N, C-alpha and C positions, 0 to 999 in steps of 0.2 A: 798804290797796291803793294809795293815792296815794303814801305814803312808799316803799313797795316799788318803785314805778315810777321815782321820781326818783332814788333811791339803790339801784338794782338791781344785778344781777350784773355789768353792764358796768363797774362801778367796778374790777373786778379786771383790766381791760385798761388802766386809766389809768396805772399805773406804767410800762408799756411805752411808752405815748404820751409820757409826761413825759420819759423818758430821751432820746427822739428829738426832742423839742421844746425841751429845755433850760429855762433860767430863764424864757424867754418862755412856756413851757407853764404855769408857775405863774400868770403874769398872765392867761393865757387861761382858766384854770379859774375865776378870780374874775370875769373879764369875761363869760364865758359864762353864769354864774349870774345876773348882773345883767341881761344882755340877755334871757335866757329868762324871767326874772321880769317884765320890762317887756312883752315880746310876749305873755305869758300874760294880763296885766292888760288890755292893749288889745284882745286877741281877745275876752275876755269882755265888755268894754264895748260891743263891736259887737253883742251880743245885745240891747241895750237902745236905746230911744229916750230920749235924755238929758233932754229937757224934762219928760216925765212919769215918767221912771225906770220905764218899763213894759217888761217882758221880752217882746219881740215875735218873737224867734227862739229856737230850741231847740238847734241843732247847728252844727257847723262847715260842713256842707252848706248850711244856711239862710243863714249869713253869706255864703258864696260866691255863692249865687244872688242875694242882695240886692245884692251888690257888682257882679255882672255884668249886672244888669238894665239893659236899654237899650243895652248895648254891641253885642250881636249880635241884631238883630230876628229873631224866629223861631227863635232858638237859645238861649232863656233857660235851658234845663236843662243846657247844656254845661258851665258852670262847676261846678255841683254834681257832675256826673259826673267831671270832672277831679280835683276834690279827693277824691272817694271813691276814685278809682283810686290817688291818691297815698297816702291813708290805708291802703288795703289793701296796697300795696307795702311801706310802712314796717312795718305789723304783720306781714306775711309774713316780711320780713327779720328782724324781732325774733324770731319763732318759729324761723326758721332758725338764728339765732345761739344761742338757747337749746338747740336740738337738737344743734347742732355742739358746744357745750360739753359737753352730756350725753354724747355719743358719745366724745369725747376723754377725759372723766373716767372713764367706765365702762371704757374700754380700759385706762387707767392702773390703776384699782382691780383689774382682773382680769388684770393683766399676768402674774401667777404662773401663771395657767391657760393662758397662751399662746393666748387666743382671738383670732381674726382681727377686724380692725376692722369688717368687714361684719356679723359675728355680733353685736357690741356695738351696732351701729346698729339691727339688727332688734329687739334686746331693748329698746332705748329706744323704738322705734316701738310695740312691744306695750304698754309701760307708759303710753303716751300715748293709746291707743285709747279709754279712758273719756271723753276730751274730746269725742268725737263725740256723746255723749248729754247734754251740758250744756244745760239749758233755762232757767236764770236765773243771776243774779250771786251768789246767796247762797253756793253752794259755792265759787265763784271767790274771794269775799271771805275765806272761811275759809282757803283755800289761800294767799292773799296774806299773811294774818296769819302763817301758818307760815313763809312765805318771809322775812318780816321778822325773825322769831326766828332762823332759820338764818343770815340775812345778818349779823345782829349778832354771833352766835357766831363765825362765820368771820372777820369783820373784827377782832374782839377778839383772836383767836388769832394772826392774822398780825401785827397791830400789836405785840402783846406780844413776839413772837419778834424783830421788827425792833428793838425797844427793847433787847432783851437782847444784840443785836449792835452796839450803839452804838459800842463801842471800835474796831470795824473798818469803820466806814462809809466809802463811797467818795465823799468830798466833791467829787472831780473828775468825778463821773459827769454832772453838769449843767454846761452851758456856755452862753455867749451865742451862739456860732457853731454853727449847725445846718444840716443838709442841707435844702434847700428842699422836696424831694419828701417826705422823712420828716416835715417840719413840717406840710405841707399834709394828709397822711394823718392826722396826729395831731389836726389841727383837726377833721376829720370825726369822729374817735373821741370827742373831748371834747364836741362839740355833740350827738352821738347819746346820750351819757350823761345829758344833761339833757332830751331830748325827751319831752314829755308833753302838748303842746298839744291833741292830738286827744281827750284825756280831760277837758279843762277845762270845756267847756260842760255836760256831763252832771254833772260833779263839783259845779260851782257851783249847778246846778239842784237838786241833792239836799240842799244845805245848809239847815238850819233858819234860820240867820241869814246871809243872803247878803251883808249889809253887812260881814261879817268876812272875806270872800273874799280881798281884797287883803292883809290882815294875815296870814292863813294862808299865802298864796302866798309872801309875802316871807320869813316865818320858815322855811318849809320849804326854800326855795332857799338861804337863808343857812346853815341847819344842814347841808344837803347839800354846799354849797361848802366849809365847814370840814372836814367829814368826808372828802370826796373829796381835798381838797388835802393834808391830813395823812396820809391813807392812802397816796396816790401818792408823796408826798415820802419817807416812811419806807421804803417798799419800794424806791424808786429809789436811795436812799442805801445800803441794805443790799446790794443785788445789782448795782448799777451797770450796766455794759454787758451783763451776763449776764441781765438781767431778761427773763423769758419773756412771751409774749403774754398768757397767763393767769398771773398772778403766783404762784398757789398751786403751780405746777410747780417753783418755785425752793425750796420748803420741803424740809427734811431728811427722810430716809426714815422717821424715827420719828414725825414729825408730819404728813407729807404725806398718808398714807392716811385719817386721821381727817378732816382738813380737806377732802380731795377727796370723801369720802362726804357730808359736809354740803353741799358745793357742788353735788354731783350732785343731792341732794334738792332744793336750792333751784332749780336749773335746771329740773328736771322740774315742780316745783310752780309755777314762774313761767310756764310755757308756756301754761296755760289762759286767762289773762287776754287777751293779744294774740290768741290763737286765737279766743276767743269774740267779741271785738270785731270781728275781720276777718270772721268768719262772719256776724255780725249785719248788717254793712254789705252783704255780698254777697247775703244773703237779702232785705234790704230793697230792693235794686236789681233783682234778677232773679226773686225768688220772692215778690213782694208779695202777689199774689192767693192763692198756695198757702199762704203763711205765715199770712195773715189767716184763711183758712178753717180751717187747722189749729189756730190759736189759739182760734177760736170754738167748735170742735167737740171738740178734744182738749186743752184747756189743762191743762198739768201732767201729761199722760199720756205724753209722749215727743216725739220729733223726727219730723217728716214725712219721707217717702221722698225728695222733692226736696232738702230741707234736709240730710238725711243724705249724699246724694251730693255736695252742695256742700262739706260738711265733710270728707268723705273726700278730695276733690280738693285741698282746702287742706292737709290733713295730709300727703298724699303729695308735694305740691309742695314743702313745706318740707323734707321728708325727702330728696328727690332733690337739692335745692339744697345741703343740708348735706353730701351726698356729693361734689357737684361742686366746691364751693368750700371747701377745707379750711383756709383761712387766716382765723383769727378776726379779727385786727386789720384786715386789708384789707377784709373784708366789712363790718365795723363802720364803718370809715372811709368806704367807698363809700356805705353806706346813710345815714350822717350827712350826707355831702356832697350827696346827691340829695334824698331825701324829708325828711330831718331838717332841712336848711337851708331847704327850701321851706316846710314846714309850721310850722317854729319861728321862722324869721327873716323870710323874704320875704313870704309871704302875709298874716300878721297885720298887718304894716306897710302893705301895699297896701290891705287891707280897711279899716284904720283911717283912712287918708288918703282913701279913696273915700267912706266912709259918714259920716265926721265932720269933713270938711275945714273947714267953716265954723265949727265950734265949737273947733277946735284953735288953740293959740297958735303963734307963730312957733317957739318952742323945741320944742314937741311935733312940729311938722312936720319940723324939721331933725333931730331925734332919729330919727324914723321913716325919713327918707330916708337917713341915715347907716347905720342898721342894715340897711335894704333893700340898699344898695349893697354893704356888707360881706358880706351873705349871698350875693348874686349872685357876687361875686368868689371867696369861699371855696368855693361850690358848684361853679363851673366848674373852677377849678384843682384842687380836691380830687378831682373825678371823673376828670379827666385823669390825675392821678398814681396814684390807686388802680387804675384800669383798666390803666394801663401795668404796674404791679406784678403784677396778676392775670394778665395775658397773659404776662408774663415768667416767672411762677411763682416769683418771689422773695419 
């Protein structure tokens, strides 16, 4: 489940981002992996009291509330609510992106039947209805394993095809001179492809040997960086300026249907994880009493009516957003610039400085401040550029 999230379907949008960010994009792919690995480690370190190495917090919300304690007397819970809102927005946008990809892929697969895009969108919505009845992470984990298998197959097919076209690669497709707006949107896309911080507290808490967390995190980000960079570079060299927002659209007619079917399965199987996580956050915030009573009386029997209504609202919201915003790269870039930058770059550094200032070295403080400043600049500029493109419809 963790690997599927770090190296997920959004890797197929990286070649498009790389073409528009040039050689600087290659540096950014490696830099983002290092930065996200660093912020992941410091975020998890905020779960502990260092002197006794005791885990005193359990979630991102707990870290936020501890960091905001004493800042606003009488408003101690505001910080927790704010980070929950940010998490729900990011998870909702992730669901929307999965649904948007699914609709586009299904439309392409059924192009011979001349079905309207609205019909394909309804078919995808029907296929996702079982998500409303998810009650625990076990089936989600199985689906995530299937996602990883589908992802590996698709990546292998695309990379093998790119290698077969090595004699006609567009070496001039990457340059040092890039359009600032294209570059800033690409920054959001690349950051979003690495976002996973909201899952880290629960992931670390579920490990048998928590002392191996930093090693696992480093190796995972290292492997993801190598795979994403290689994949994006091969695709960018193969199709150059013609690279599509979802790179599988560039494949030849004899290979494209098979790959698109696998990618469609992956997109649909990936949807339950962010959907379940967002539903759990909403239910814990708004349906605490109802969920508690439901769990005590009907544990394992199903989903309560209030929880079902919450999930229906979440599913329909992602569906209508997918219909309203048909640009994959811009929505991915906007999400990465807003919640991705906040949850992955800005907040972990803020919380680390706030909770562990006295125990940090000068180097640690400078590193956190630099990442924090970079995150703020990327977030503001990326939002402006992505919103401008969305309004223009280009």
